[in-house]
C-alpha positions as CSV (number, residue, x, y, z in Angstrom):
1,Y,0.0,0.0,0.0
2,A,3.0,2.3,0.2
3,D,2.6,3.9,-3.3
4,T,-1.1,4.4,-2.8
5,L,-0.6,6.0,0.6
6,Q,2.1,8.3,-0.7
7,R,-0.2,9.5,-3.5
8,I,-3.0,10.1,-1.1
9,A,-0.7,12.1,1.2
10,A,0.8,14.1,-1.7
11,N,-2.7,15.0,-2.9
12,A,-3.4,16.4,0.6
13,G,-0.1,18.3,0.7
14,L,1.4,15.8,3.3
15,E,4.4,13.6,3.3
16,I,4.7,10.2,4.8
17,I,8.3,9.7,6.1
18,A,9.7,6.3,7.0
19,P,10.0,6.1,10.8
20,Q,13.4,6.3,12.2
21,G,13.5,4.0,15.3
22,A,9.8,4.5,16.1
23,V,8.4,2.2,18.7
24,P,4.9,0.8,18.9
25,L,2.4,2.8,20.9
26,E,2.5,2.3,24.7
27,L,-0.7,0.4,24.7
28,S,-1.6,-2.2,27.3
29,E,-2.7,-4.3,24.3
30,D,-1.3,-4.5,20.7
31,I,-4.9,-4.5,19.4
32,V,-7.6,-2.0,20.7
33,F,-11.2,-2.7,19.7
34,S,-14.0,-0.2,20.0
35,A,-17.6,-0.3,18.8
36,E,-19.9,2.6,18.4
37,G,-23.1,2.9,16.6
38,L,-23.0,0.9,13.3
39,S,-19.3,0.7,13.0
40,A,-16.4,-0.9,14.9
41,N,-12.7,0.0,14.9
42,L,-9.6,-2.1,15.4
43,Y,-6.3,-0.2,16.1
44,V,-3.3,-2.4,15.5
45,S,0.2,-1.3,16.7
46,G,3.0,-3.8,16.7
47,G,3.0,-7.6,16.3
48,A,-0.6,-8.5,16.9
49,D,-1.5,-12.2,17.3
50,P,-3.5,-13.2,14.2
51,Q,-5.8,-15.6,16.1
52,R,-6.7,-12.9,18.7
53,L,-7.3,-10.5,15.8
54,E,-9.7,-13.0,14.2
55,R,-11.5,-13.6,17.5
56,M,-12.1,-9.8,17.9
57,L,-13.5,-9.7,14.3
58,W,-16.0,-12.4,15.2
59,S,-17.1,-10.9,18.6
60,D,-20.7,-9.9,19.1
61,D,-19.8,-6.2,18.4
62,G,-17.8,-7.1,15.4
63,R,-20.6,-9.1,13.9
64,R,-23.2,-6.5,14.6
65,A,-21.3,-3.6,12.9
66,E,-22.4,-2.6,9.4
67,T,-18.8,-1.6,8.7
68,L,-15.6,-2.8,10.4
69,Y,-12.5,-0.5,10.1
70,A,-9.0,-1.6,10.9
71,D,-6.3,1.0,11.4
72,L,-2.7,-0.2,11.1
73,D,0.0,1.9,12.7
74,L,2.4,2.9,9.9
75,T,5.3,3.2,12.4
76,C,5.1,-0.6,13.1
77,D,5.5,-3.8,11.2
78,C,1.9,-4.9,10.9
79,E,2.4,-7.3,8.0
80,A,1.0,-10.3,9.8
81,A,-2.1,-8.3,10.8
82,L,-2.4,-7.0,7.3
83,D,-2.3,-10.5,5.9
84,T,-4.9,-11.7,8.4
85,L,-7.2,-8.8,7.7
86,R,-7.0,-9.2,3.9
87,S,-7.8,-12.9,4.3
88,Q,-10.9,-11.8,6.2
89,G,-12.1,-9.5,3.4
90,F,-10.6,-6.1,4.5
91,Y,-9.5,-3.8,1.8
92,L,-8.2,-0.2,1.4
93,S,-10.2,2.6,2.8
94,G,-7.5,5.4,3.0
95,L,-4.9,7.2,5.1
96,I,-5.5,8.6,8.5
97,H,-2.9,11.4,9.0
98,A,-2.0,12.3,12.6
99,G,-4.8,10.2,14.0
100,R,-4.7,8.2,17.2
101,D,-1.8,9.4,19.3
102,G,-0.6,11.7,16.4
103,R,0.5,8.8,14.2
104,D,-0.4,8.0,10.6
105,W,-2.5,4.9,10.0
106,L,-3.5,2.8,7.0
107,R,-7.2,2.4,7.2
108,L,-8.8,-0.8,5.9
109,Q,-12.5,-1.5,5.8
110,R,-14.9,-4.4,5.6
111,P,-18.5,-3.4,5.0
112,Q,-20.9,-6.0,6.2
113,A,-24.0,-4.6,4.8
114,Q,-24.9,-4.2,1.1
115,A,-23.5,-1.1,-0.5
116,D,-25.0,0.3,-3.7
117,L,-21.9,1.3,-5.6
118,E,-23.9,2.3,-8.6
119,Q,-25.1,5.4,-6.6
120,L,-21.6,6.5,-5.8
121,H,-20.5,9.7,-7.5
122,V,-17.1,11.3,-7.2
123,E,-15.7,14.6,-8.5
124,G,-12.3,15.1,-10.0
125,D,-9.4,13.0,-11.2
126,F,-7.9,12.3,-7.8
127,A,-11.3,11.1,-6.4
128,A,-11.9,8.9,-9.4
129,W,-8.3,7.4,-9.1
130,L,-8.9,6.8,-5.4
131,L,-12.2,5.1,-6.0
132,D,-10.6,2.9,-8.7
133,A,-7.8,2.0,-6.2
134,V,-10.3,1.1,-3.5
135,L,-12.5,-1.0,-5.8
136,A,-9.4,-2.8,-7.3
137,D,-8.2,-3.6,-3.8
138,R,-11.7,-4.8,-2.8
139,A,-11.7,-7.2,-5.8
140,S,-8.4,-8.6,-4.8
141,V,-9.3,-9.8,-1.3
142,S,-11.1,-12.8,0.0
143,S,-14.9,-12.3,0.4
144,D,-15.4,-15.3,2.7
């Protein structure tokens, strides 16, 4: 996702810089799960246990949410979590700049309710490119 995130950041006038010696967030857990309304969020910082991550996805709150979001800390190696999330149908949603604790996050999404993409309208070349990138990533993941 590096090239896609760089392009998103550049369009917003931001720069993503490779972290120099950054450490994972000082969290009591490497995965934080919160559910509010019709969405639920996972924040992954550091080497999250893939089995624990899957259990959180299938929790009552996770199953009730219309959309699940997973935010991966860009200062950490979250490859294992990324692989697990993609195998569970998560795909690109975007970049969260200076989000939780001031860090940049890769946001993935897994809508669990039907979405009418035919009704989606975007304005401008960048928005059309981003929609194409999201839809291409969506088509590349498991939908099981």
